C-alpha positions as CSV (number, residue, x, y, z in Angstrom):
1,M,-37.5,22.3,70.0
2,D,-34.4,20.2,69.4
3,R,-32.3,19.7,72.6
4,K,-29.1,20.1,70.6
5,L,-30.6,23.5,69.3
6,R,-31.7,24.6,72.6
7,K,-28.4,24.1,74.0
8,A,-26.5,25.8,71.4
9,L,-28.7,29.1,71.9
10,E,-28.1,28.9,75.5
11,D,-24.2,28.3,75.0
12,Q,-24.3,31.4,72.8
13,G,-26.0,33.7,75.4
14,W,-29.4,33.5,74.2
15,R,-32.3,33.2,76.9
16,V,-34.8,30.5,75.8
17,K,-38.5,30.2,77.3
18,Q,-41.1,27.8,76.6
19,L,-44.6,29.2,76.6
20,K,-48.0,27.7,77.8
21,S,-49.0,27.2,74.4
22,G,-46.0,25.0,73.8
23,H,-44.0,27.5,71.6
24,W,-40.7,28.8,72.5
25,R,-39.5,32.4,72.7
26,C,-35.8,32.9,72.2
27,Y,-34.6,36.2,73.3
28,A,-31.2,37.3,71.4
29,P,-28.0,38.1,73.6
30,D,-28.3,41.9,72.3
31,G,-31.5,42.5,74.4
32,E,-33.3,43.9,71.3
33,H,-34.7,40.8,69.1
34,I,-37.2,37.9,70.0
35,V,-37.6,34.8,67.7
36,H,-40.7,32.9,68.2
37,L,-40.5,29.2,67.1
38,A,-43.2,26.6,67.0
39,G,-43.4,23.8,69.8
40,T,-43.7,20.9,67.3
41,P,-42.3,20.4,63.9
42,S,-44.7,21.3,61.0
43,D,-42.6,19.7,58.3
44,H,-39.0,18.5,57.5
45,R,-37.8,21.8,57.0
46,S,-38.9,23.4,60.2
47,I,-35.5,23.1,62.1
48,D,-33.9,24.7,59.1
49,N,-36.4,27.6,58.7
50,A,-35.9,28.2,62.7
51,V,-32.1,28.2,62.3
52,A,-32.3,30.7,59.4
53,K,-34.3,33.0,61.4
54,L,-32.2,32.7,64.4
55,R,-29.1,33.5,62.2
56,E,-30.3,36.7,61.3
57,Y,-29.7,37.7,64.9
58,G,-26.3,36.2,65.1
59,F,-26.8,32.6,65.9
60,Q,-24.3,30.3,64.6
61,W,-25.1,26.8,63.8
62,P,-23.4,24.5,63.3
63,L,-20.9,25.8,65.8
64,R,-17.5,26.5,64.1
65,K,-14.3,26.4,66.0
């Protein structure tokens, strides 16, 4: 997982945990939703696809002030 993405998640109240498999589990601040992300990118769109899934549950990227 990209460090900037992980920091942005944590700053927005998400809880991020790396699993033994190397994958990531992201817990939404609402306490109801979980998003699983690959540990390594499989293609050039993997970060974009991950952000799209996270946005479904309120994640904002890039941060707008």
